[in-house]
N, C-alpha and C positions, 0 to 999 in steps of 0.2 A: 536791486535784487535780480538775480538771474534764474532762469528755469532750465532744467535739463530734462529732455523728453526721452522716454524709452530706456531709462537707466535700469529699471527693475521690471520684471514681468507683472508684478502685482501693483506697482506704482506707475501710473501713466505719466504724471508730472511730479517732479521733486523740486521743491523750492529750496534754494541754497542761499543762506545769508552769510555763510562762512563754511570752512572745511569741517568744522565740528559737527554740524548738522548732517552733512553728507556721510561722514564717518559713522555717525549714529544710525543712519538708515541702512548702511551696508552691514553693520553689526547686527541690526535687527533682522535683516534678511538671512544672515548666517545662522542666527539662533533659530529662526523659523525652519530652515533647512535641517538643522540638527534635530529639532523637535520632530519634524516629519520622519527623518530616518529612525529616530527612536520609536515612533509610533509604528512604523513598518516592521521594525525588529520585534516589537511586542506582539503584533498581529501574527508574525511568522511563528513566534514561540507558542502562542495560543493554538495556532493551526496544528503544530506538531503534537501538542497535548491532546487535542481533539482526535487526531488520527490514531494516537495510541489508545484512546478510550474506545474508538470504533473497532480497532483490532481486538480488544478485550471483549467487546460485545459480540463480535462475530464468533470468537472462540466459545463464549458462553452459549450462544444460539446453537452452534454445531454440537456442543456437548449435550444440550437438552434434546435436540432432535434425534440424536443417536439413542437416547433413552426411549424415545417413542417408537423405535423400530427402523427409522431411517438412519442409515449409517453415515458417518462423516465421510467415509471413503466414497460412498455412492454419490453424495452431493458434490464431492470434489472431483468426480470423474475417475477415480482410481478403482481398478478392478480387483476385487477381493477373491482369494482362493476359495473354491467351494468346499464345504465341509460335508463329508459323507459319513453315513452310519457304518458301524462295524460290519453289518450284513452286506451293505453295498460294496465296501472295500473287499470283502471276501469274494463276492461275485466277480468283481473286476479282476482280482488276482487270479481266480480260477480260469477266467476267459483268456487272460494273458498267458498262463501256463499252457493252456490248450493250443494257443497260436504257436508258441515256441516249440511244443511237442510236434506239431504238424511240420514246422520248418526243419527241425532236426531230422525227422523221419525222411523228408524229401532229400536232404543232404546225404543221408546214408545210402540211398538208392543210387546216387550218382557214383 
């Protein structure tokens, strides 16, 4: 009987009584590798599913916090346009008209 050393990383010594046993060990290693790659693929698939669930949870959290008064835009760092009352808009418009009136009067004098 012969011994082959270092043939496989998980078999330190493989005893060979014939080529059939060596072939069987090689096939077993290939099956183990395909099983490992299958497990890795399954884990990657689960990871993608969990990431999608996390995105949905983040969306739900943002929606609920916006109901409490915190806006989604504020938490995301997006600046929202200020909303003015009708009276405030009227004061702003009147001030702008006064500025333009002053500029036009200065242009007529030249």
